[in-house]
C-alpha positions in Angstrom: -30.8 -30.0 -5.2 -31.2 -31.8 -8.3 -31.9 -28.5 -10.3 -28.6 -26.7 -8.2 -27.0 -29.2 -9.4 -28.3 -29.3 -13.0 -27.3 -25.2 -13.2 -23.9 -25.7 -11.9 -23.3 -28.2 -14.9 -24.6 -25.8 -17.2 -22.8 -23.0 -15.6 -19.8 -24.9 -16.3 -20.5 -26.2 -19.6 -21.1 -22.8 -20.5 -17.7 -21.9 -19.6 -15.8 -24.9 -21.7 -18.0 -23.4 -24.6 -16.9 -20.1 -24.3 -13.2 -20.6 -23.0 -10.5 -18.7 -25.3 -8.7 -21.6 -27.3 -5.2 -21.2 -28.1 -5.4 -19.9 -31.9 -7.5 -16.6 -30.8 -4.9 -15.2 -28.3 -4.5 -12.1 -28.6 -1.5 -9.8 -27.2 -4.0 -6.9 -26.6 -4.6 -7.5 -23.2 -6.4 -6.4 -19.9 -4.6 -3.1 -18.2 -5.0 -5.0 -14.4 -2.2 -4.0 -11.9 -0.6 -5.6 -10.2 0.3 -7.2 -13.1 -0.8 -10.8 -13.6 1.5 -13.7 -14.3 -0.9 -15.2 -17.1 -3.6 -13.4 -19.0 -5.3 -15.0 -22.1 -7.8 -12.6 -23.9 -9.8 -13.9 -26.7 -11.5 -12.5 -29.5 -15.1 -13.5 -28.5 -17.1 -10.6 -26.8 -19.2 -10.8 -23.9 -21.8 -8.0 -21.8 -22.9 -8.3 -18.0 -27.1 -8.4 -17.8 -28.4 -5.4 -15.8 -28.7 -8.3 -12.8 -25.5 -10.7 -12.2 -26.5 -13.6 -10.2 -24.0 -13.8 -7.1 -23.0 -18.2 -6.4 -21.0 -17.9 -3.6 -18.9 -21.6 -2.0 -19.2 -22.0 2.1 -16.0 -21.4 2.2 -16.6 -17.7 1.0 -16.7 -15.3 3.8 -18.8 -12.1 4.2 -16.0 -9.3 3.2 -15.5 -11.5 0.0 -19.5 -11.2 -0.9 -19.7 -7.9 0.1 -16.5 -6.5 -2.3 -18.2 -8.5 -4.9 -21.8 -7.1 -4.4 -19.7 -3.0 -3.9 -17.6 -3.9 -7.0 -21.0 -4.6 -9.1 -22.9 -1.8 -7.3 -20.2 0.8 -8.6 -21.0 -0.3 -12.3 -24.5 -0.2 -12.0 -25.2 -3.6 -11.7 -27.9 -5.1 -9.3 -26.2 -8.3 -7.1 -28.9 -11.3 -6.5 -27.5 -13.3 -3.8 -28.1 -17.1 -5.0 -27.4 -20.6 -5.0 -27.8 -21.5 -8.5 -26.3 -20.2 -11.7 -29.1 -19.3 -15.0 -29.0 -19.1 -17.8 -30.3 -15.5 -19.6 -28.3 -13.8 -16.6 -24.9 -12.9 -16.2 -23.1 -15.3 -13.2 -20.3 -14.7 -11.1 -19.3 -17.8 -9.3 -16.9 -17.5 -6.5 -15.5 -20.7 -5.0 -12.3 -22.5 -3.0 -10.3 -25.0 -4.7 -11.2 -28.4 -4.0 -14.2 -27.5 -2.4 -16.5 -29.0 -4.7 -18.5 -26.2 -5.0 -19.9 -24.3 -8.3 -16.6 -22.6 -8.8 -14.5 -25.4 -8.5 -16.6 -27.9 -10.4 -16.8 -25.1 -13.6 -13.6 -25.0 -13.6 -12.7 -28.7 -13.7 -15.5 -28.5 -16.3 -13.8 -26.0 -18.5 -10.6 -27.7 -18.3 -8.9 -24.8 -16.9 -5.6 -25.7 -15.7 -4.7 -26.2 -11.9 -1.4 -26.6 -11.7 -1.0 -22.8 -10.2 -2.6 -24.2 -7.1 0.5 -26.4 -6.3 3.3 -23.4 -6.7 4.7 -22.5 -3.6 3.0 -18.9 -4.0 0.3 -16.9 -2.3 -3.6 -15.5 -3.3 -3.4 -18.0 -5.9 -6.4 -18.2 -8.3 -8.0 -18.9 -11.7 -10.5 -15.9 -12.8 -12.5 -16.9 -16.1 -14.9 -14.6 -17.6 -16.9 -16.4 -20.9 -20.2 -15.8 -22.2 -23.3 -17.9 -22.7 -24.6 -18.5 -26.2 -26.3 -15.1 -26.3 -23.3 -13.7 -24.9 -23.7 -13.1 -21.6 -21.1 -12.9 -19.3 -20.1 -15.0 -16.8 -17.0 -15.0 -14.2 -15.5 -17.6 -12.4 -13.2 -17.1 -9.8 -11.8 -20.2 -8.0 -8.9 -19.4 -5.0 -6.9 -21.6 -3.3 -8.6 -19.9 -0.3 -11.5 -17.1 0.2 -8.3 -14.4 0.5 -6.8 -15.5 -2.8 -10.8 -14.6 -4.4 -10.9 -11.6 -2.8 -7.6 -10.7 -4.8 -9.4 -12.1 -8.0 -12.3 -9.4 -7.5 -10.1 -7.2 -8.1 -8.8 -8.1 -11.4 -12.5 -7.9 -12.2 -12.9 -4.1 -10.6 -9.9 -3.6 -13.2 -11.6 -5.3 -16.2 -15.0 -3.6 -15.2 -12.7 -0.3 -15.8 -13.6 -1.3 -19.6 -17.2 -1.2 -19.4 -19.4 -3.8 -18.9 -20.6 -4.5 -22.3 -18.7 -6.0 -25.4 -15.9 -7.5 -22.8 -12.8 -10.0 -24.4 -13.2 -13.0 -22.8 -10.2 -13.7 -20.7 -8.7 -16.4 -18.3 -6.4 -15.4 -15.5 -3.9 -17.3 -13.7 -2.2 -15.3 -10.9 -0.4 -15.4 -7.5 1.8 -13.5 -5.4 5.5 -13.5 -5.2 5.4 -12.0 -1.8 3.0 -13.4 1.0 2.3 -10.2 2.9 2.2 -6.9 1.4 1.7 -3.8 2.6 2.3 -0.6 4.9 4.0 -0.2 7.9 3.0 3.2 9.7 6.2 3.5 11.7 7.8 6.3 10.7 8.8 10.0 13.4 5.9 12.5 12.4 1.9 12.7 12.3 0.3 9.3 12.5 -2.7 9.2 9.8 -5.7 9.8 10.8 -8.5 7.6 11.3 -10.2 8.5 7.4 -6.7 8.6 5.4 -6.2 5.0 7.6 -9.2 3.5 6.1 -8.8 5.2 2.6 -5.5 3.5 2.5 -7.5 0.3 3.1 -9.9 0.7 0.7 -6.8 1.7 -1.8 -4.7 -1.3 -0.7 -7.6 -3.9 -1.4 -8.1 -2.5 -5.0 -4.7 -3.5 -5.7 -3.7 -6.9 -3.6 -2.3 -5.7 -0.8 -2.9 -7.5 2.8 -1.2 -6.2 6.0 -0.9 -3.0 7.6 1.1 -2.7 10.3 0.6 0.1 12.9 3.3 1.7 15.1 3.2 4.8 15.1 5.8 6.2 16.5 4.2 9.6 17.7 1.3 7.9 18.9 1.8 8.0 23.0 -0.3 4.9 23.3 1.8 2.9 21.1 5.4 3.9 23.1 4.8 6.6 26.2 1.9 5.0 27.2 1.7 1.2 26.0 0.1 -0.3 28.9 -2.2 2.3 28.7 -5.8 2.2 27.0 -6.8 4.5 24.8 -8.5 7.3 25.5 -12.7 7.4 25.3 -12.3 11.1 23.6 -10.1 13.0 22.6 -9.6 16.6 22.0 -9.8 18.6 18.3 -5.9 19.9 19.0 -5.3 15.7 19.4 -7.2 14.5 16.5 -5.6 17.0 14.3 -1.8 15.4 15.4 -2.6 11.9 15.0 -4.3 11.1 18.2 -6.8 8.4 18.0 -9.4 7.0 20.3 -10.9 3.9 21.1 -14.0 4.4 18.9 -11.8 5.2 15.9 -9.8 2.5 16.8 -12.7 0.3 16.2 -13.8 1.8 13.3 -10.3 1.2 11.9 -10.2 -2.3 13.1 -13.9 -3.0 11.2 -12.5 -0.8 7.6 -9.7 -3.2 8.0 -11.8 -6.5 8.3 -13.8 -5.2 5.0 -10.6 -4.6 3.2 -9.2 -7.9 4.1 -6.0 -6.4 5.6 -4.6 -7.9 8.8 -4.4 -4.6 10.7 -1.1 -5.8 12.8 -1.4 -3.3 15.8 2.1 -3.1 17.3 3.5 -2.2 21.2 6.5 -0.3 22.0 7.6 -1.0 25.5 11.4 0.0 24.7 14.3 -1.1 27.0 11.1 -2.5 29.4 11.2 -5.4 26.9 14.7 -6.7 28.1 14.9 -5.7 31.5 15.5 -8.4 33.9 13.3 -5.8 36.9 10.6 -5.3 34.5 8.8 -9.0 35.7 5.5 -8.2 34.5 6.3 -6.9 30.9 4.4 -9.5 29.4 1.4 -9.3 32.0 1.6 -6.0 30.7 1.7 -6.4 27.2 -1.6 -9.1 27.4 -3.5 -6.7 28.9 -2.8 -4.2 26.1 -3.6 -6.6 23.5 -6.5 -8.1 25.1 -8.2 -4.5 25.4 -7.0 -3.9 21.6 -8.5 -7.1 20.6 -11.9 -6.4 21.9 -11.7 -3.5 19.7 -10.8 -5.9 16.7 -8.0 -6.0 16.7 -6.6 -10.0 15.2 -2.9 -9.5 14.7 0.0 -7.8 17.0 3.5 -6.4 16.9 6.1 -6.1 19.3 8.6 -3.4 18.6 11.6 -2.9 21.0 13.6 -0.4 17.7 15.4 2.6 18.2 16.1 1.9 22.2 20.1 0.3 22.3 20.9 -3.2 21.1 21.4 -5.1 24.0 24.9 -7.6 23.2 25.3 -9.3 26.3 24.3 -13.3 26.8 21.9 -12.3 29.6 20.0 -9.8 27.6 20.1 -11.9 24.5 18.8 -14.7 26.0 16.1 -12.7 27.9 14.6 -11.3 25.2 13.9 -14.1 23.2 12.7 -15.9 25.9 9.9 -13.5 26.9 9.0 -13.2 22.7 8.2 -16.9 23.2 6.6 -16.4 26.0 4.5 -13.9 24.6 3.4 -16.0 21.4 2.8 -18.7 24.3 0.4 -16.2 26.1 -1.2 -15.6 22.2 -2.1 -19.4 21.9 -3.3 -19.8 24.9 -5.6 -17.0 25.2 -7.1 -16.9 21.0 -6.2 -19.9 19.4 -7.4 -23.0 21.3 -8.8 -26.0 19.2 -12.5 -25.1 18.4 -12.3 -21.2 18.0 -13.8 -19.3 15.2 -11.4 -18.8 12.6 -12.5 -15.1 12.6 -11.7 -15.1 16.6 -7.9 -16.1 16.6 -4.8 -14.2 16.3 -2.1 -14.2 13.6 1.2 -14.8 14.9 3.6 -12.2 16.5 5.2 -9.3 14.3 8.6 -8.4 16.3 10.6 -5.7 15.1 14.1 -6.4 17.2 16.8 -3.8 18.2 19.1 -4.8 15.8 17.1 -4.3 12.5 20.0 -2.8 10.2 22.7 -5.6 10.9 26.0 -3.0 9.8 25.7 -1.5 13.3 27.6 -4.2 14.5 30.5 -6.2 13.8 29.5 -9.1 11.8 30.2 -11.8 15.1 27.8 -9.8 17.2 25.4 -9.4 14.4 25.3 -13.4 14.1 25.4 -13.7 17.9 21.9 -11.3 18.0 19.9 -12.8 15.6 21.2 -16.5 16.8 19.7 -15.7 20.0 16.0 -14.9 18.2 16.5 -18.3 16.4 15.0 -20.2 19.3 11.6 -18.4 18.9 8.7 -20.0 17.0 9.5 -19.9 13.4 6.1 -18.7 13.2 6.9 -15.0 14.3 7.5 -13.4 11.7 11.4 -11.0 12.4 11.7 -7.3 10.3 15.2 -6.5 8.9 15.5 -3.3 7.1 18.6 -5.0 5.6 22.0 -4.0 5.6 21.4 -0.3 6.6 18.4 1.6 7.6 17.8 2.5 4.4 18.5 -0.4 2.1 16.4 -1.5 -0.3 15.6 -5.2 -0.2 18.2 -7.3 -1.8 19.0 -10.9 -2.3 22.5 -10.5 -0.4 21.2 -9.1 3.0 18.2 -11.8 2.9 20.7 -14.6 3.1 23.0 -12.8 5.5 20.3 -12.3 8.6 18.7 -15.4 7.4 21.9 -17.5 7.8 22.3 -15.8 11.1 18.6 -16.6 12.3 18.3 -19.9 10.8 14.7 -19.1 8.8 13.5 -16.4 6.2 13.2 -12.3 8.1 10.7 -9.9 7.0 11.5 -6.4 5.4 10.5 -2.9 6.8 11.5 -1.1 3.7 12.1 3.2 4.6 10.6 3.9 1.4 9.2 6.1 0.3 9.8 7.4 4.5 10.5 11.2 4.4 10.9 11.5 8.4 14.9 12.8 7.4 13.6 14.8 4.9 10.5 16.3 6.2 10.0 19.2 3.9 10.3 16.7 0.8 7.7 14.8 -1.2 8.6 11.5 -3.5 5.8 11.6 -5.7 7.8 10.0 -9.1 8.6 6.9 -10.1 10.5 4.3 -8.2 13.8 4.8 -9.0 13.7 8.4 -9.6 12.7 8.7 -6.3 15.5 6.7 -4.9 17.9 9.0 -6.8 15.8 12.3 -4.4 16.3 10.2 -1.2 19.5 11.2 0.0 19.6 8.1 2.3 18.9 5.7 -0.8 21.5 4.1 -2.8 20.8 6.6 -5.9 21.8 3.6 -8.2 19.7 0.4 -5.9 17.2 -1.5 -8.3 14.9 -4.3 -7.5 15.7 -8.0 -7.6 13.7 -10.9 -7.7 13.7 -12.0 -3.9 14.3 -15.0 -2.0 13.9 -15.9 1.4 11.4 -12.8 2.8 7.6 -13.9 2.4 6.9 -9.9 3.9 7.5 -6.9 2.2 6.1 -3.4 3.9 7.1 -0.1 3.1 7.2 2.6 5.9 5.8 5.1 3.8 5.8 9.4 4.3 3.8 11.6 6.7 1.4 12.4 3.7 -0.6 8.5 3.5 -2.8 9.8 0.5 0.4 11.0 -1.3 2.3 7.8 -0.2 -0.3 5.8 -2.8 1.8 6.2 -5.9 4.3 4.6 -4.2 2.5 2.2 -2.3 0.7 1.2 -5.8 4.5 0.2 -7.4 5.6 -1.7 -4.2 2.6 -3.6 -4.6 2.8 -4.5 -8.6 6.1 -5.2 -7.4 5.3 -7.9 -4.9 2.9 -9.6 -5.9 4.6 -10.4 -9.5 8.2 -9.4 -9.3 9.3 -10.7 -13.0 6.5 -8.7 -14.5 7.7 -5.1 -13.1 8.2 -2.5 -15.3 9.1 0.7 -13.7 8.0 3.3 -15.9 4.9 1.7 -16.8 4.0 1.1 -13.4 4.2 4.4 -12.0 2.0 5.8 -15.0 -0.7 3.0 -13.9 -0.1 4.5 -10.0 -0.8 8.1 -11.2 -3.9 6.7 -12.8 -5.2 4.7 -9.9 -4.6 7.4 -7.8 -5.6 10.7 -9.8 -8.3 9.2 -11.3 -10.0 9.9 -14.5 -10.5 13.5 -13.2 -6.8 14.5 -12.3 -4.5 11.9 -13.4 -3.1 14.3 -16.4 -3.2 17.1 -13.9 -1.0 15.1 -11.1 1.4 13.5 -13.8 2.1 17.0 -15.1 2.7 18.5 -11.8 4.6 15.7 -9.8 7.8 16.7 -11.2 7.8 19.9 -9.5 6.4 18.8 -6.2 9.1 17.3 -5.4 12.3 18.9 -4.3 14.4 18.5 -7.0 12.4 19.7 -10.1 12.1 18.2 -13.3 15.3 17.9 -15.4 13.3 19.8 -18.5 12.7 22.8 -16.5 16.7 23.0 -15.5 17.5 22.9 -19.0 14.5 25.7 -20.4 15.9 27.6 -17.6 19.8 27.6 -19.0 18.6 28.0 -22.2 16.5 31.2 -21.0 19.2 32.7 -19.3 22.3 32.2 -22.5 19.2 34.3 -24.2 19.5 37.1 -21.8 23.6 37.0 -22.2 23.1 37.4 -25.7 20.8 40.1 -25.8 17.5 38.4 -27.1 15.3 36.9 -24.4 13.4 34.0 -25.1 10.6 33.2 -22.8 8.1 31.4 -24.0 9.5 27.6 -24.0 9.1 28.4 -19.8 6.0 30.2 -19.5 4.4 28.0 -21.8 5.7 24.8 -19.4 5.2 26.9 -16.0 1.4 28.3 -18.0 1.1 24.4 -17.7 1.9 23.6 -14.3 -0.4 26.8 -13.1 -3.2 25.3 -14.5 -2.5 22.1 -13.2 -2.1 22.8 -10.1 -5.9 24.8 -10.5 -7.1 21.5 -11.5 -5.9 19.3 -8.1 -7.2 22.2 -5.9 -10.6 21.3 -7.1 -10.3 18.3 -5.3 -11.0 20.1 -1.7 -14.6 20.5 -3.3 -15.1 17.2 -4.7 -17.6 14.3 -3.4 -14.7 11.9 -3.1 -13.5 11.8 -0.1 -10.5 10.0 -0.8 -9.7 13.5 -3.5 -10.5 15.7 -0.5 -8.3 13.9 1.7 -5.6 13.5 -1.0 -6.0 17.4 -1.5 -5.3 18.0 2.6 -2.1 16.3 2.1 -1.0 18.0 -0.4 -2.1 21.3 -0.1 1.0 23.2 1.3 3.0 21.8 -1.6 0.9 22.4 -4.1 -0.4 26.1 -3.1 3.6 27.1 -3.1 3.9 25.4 -6.6 1.1 27.2 -7.9 2.4 30.7 -6.5 6.0 30.2 -7.6 4.3 29.4 -11.1 2.8 32.4 -10.9 5.3 34.7 -10.0 7.5 33.1 -12.5 5.3 33.8 -15.1 5.1 37.5 -14.4 8.3 37.7 -14.4 8.9 36.3 -17.5 6.3 38.7 -19.3 8.5 41.3 -17.7 5.5 42.6 -14.8 6.4 43.6 -11.1 5.1 41.1 -8.5 3.9 41.4 -4.9 6.8 39.8 -2.7 5.8 36.1 -1.5 7.0 35.2 1.7 8.3 31.7 0.7 9.5 31.0 4.1 6.8 32.0 6.3 2.9 32.3 4.6 1.1 29.6 6.4 -0.6 28.3 3.4 3.3 26.7 2.9 3.6 25.4 6.1 2.3 21.8 8.0 3.2 20.5 11.4 5.3 17.6 12.5 5.9 15.9 15.7 9.0 14.0 16.3 10.3 11.8 19.0 8.9 8.7 20.5 7.7 7.9 23.8 8.5 10.7 26.2 10.6 12.8 23.9 7.6 14.0 21.7 8.0 17.4 19.9 6.0 19.2 17.7 7.1 21.9 15.3 5.9 23.5 11.8 7.7 23.0 8.3 7.9 24.6 5.4 6.6 22.6 2.1 9.9 22.5 -0.7 8.3 22.0 -4.3 10.9 22.7 -7.3 13.6 24.3 -4.6 16.5 23.1 -6.3 15.5 25.0 -10.0 12.5 27.3 -9.9 12.8 28.9 -7.0 16.6 29.9 -7.1 15.9 31.0 -10.9 12.5 33.4 -9.5 15.2 34.8 -7.0 17.3 35.4 -10.5 14.3 36.9 -12.3 13.6 39.2 -9.1 17.0 40.5 -9.2 16.7 40.7 -13.4 14.0 43.0 -12.9 15.2 45.2 -10.1 
């Protein structure tokens, strides 16, 4: 024990001696996303040894230790789980504020400021990268809890993006502005496959998101057969359109726990929840919850959206009473004193019938939310704002909070395309607002008050939705530090990686329906040159050649060693192949060559399947991808006419 204490003190002294001083702070901070609230980089350089000791306090859980090992392994470093920091070897010390563990002592001895732990914020942590006298790197991550330390590891992973040698020392003091950050899979369309869902979990872990609510409208075991267990097996055709088996769900929950994502399985009992004749509805719901609990689910939701808004006092009271009773049944079943933390069930998430409060008169909206005010305060109640497609804003939060008497949670329909299934939203947030006809074109993000939850309802294409998810993670972590353009460029790098990001950035403006403004200008110039009898096609040919080349690079994702790349290609395929064909045809026509007519409306490679409806009314249909539809597609038709 004496040697262990000495080793802790030695590590702390190392930290203190190498901590950046105010005189040596530089402005060229590490490029970390979400953007940290405070980052102080010094001129001092350190390098990691080939072996790294991981020293974890007693409050650090297996998932956090596993994540630390994974990050080190990706850098080719060997991780040793030890009880002590040693000299001559790099050390990664993980602990909880106030726990008197190695990390807690090291931060104290290094005299690092702990004032962030008193802030009314979330996932608060300190990361300190320093070195010993020989320049061997040491890292301390001290969090308010093990989940916060897990977030700190995401920053360390991005620091490693600069390699493991000659790294600048840094102190990062960080936290999230919003407590629950992530996704609600609640769109109308084909649910994500188990592989895509798990891949999104891993992406979320990299960028400090922690919430995934599953309420896929077209999953029959969420709505139509809400009280029935998931099947033991499913057919290939069912798997193709998003059905899940019992084992798939078990694998999903396991992956969620490893990524520290709260996987919230939601049930949609529809009108039964407020039907007085349905006296056993909570009994049936609890039966399904118990089944899902055995598959690893540790948090649940109840959806009653899109099935009519009750207004009579009896229905409003019955809905609130049943919601209260359901939370009490959950607490009695799983949250009794002595239950291990990992076996407890977190509070209910509730999506009410009136989630867009402008649907009814103000007095009716007040009555509706006041009826829910008596439900347990820990239940999260969701809105989409004044309208279905509203961007989170303080005005709407204040209105509903005034009715409900407590904070509300925000279901954000972004970058959801279930009302525009042939379109992709692949640009920065404000461009996407302009492209999505249901969102206010001039909407801008605010520094929000009065909510602890923002989760986005994404596109049917989960992998492509990562571009938007990245920037939402950036915004919800540090609202004041959010920069739209900077975040978008970082999102492209995060999703495309070193190999594909440049090509992805090139084609992203063309994958959208509305093309790129530069293309519209070039087309205009070309048409004017044709009218003058002096066609100048070089600008357009150069631009479209870059698009064609980039499409070819992205197409190689289909055979990538990375599963994430292959999944991304599968999502993008109809848009990508159509855009590639369009650029090929346009270049040939601009050069005066004849082309073999492409059936853009019916060619199978440009088609994809969609599901519509919920409950008993789910239908499968086929749609055609629409990339570059506003400018490039009509321009091709114009060129065809010119070449006749």
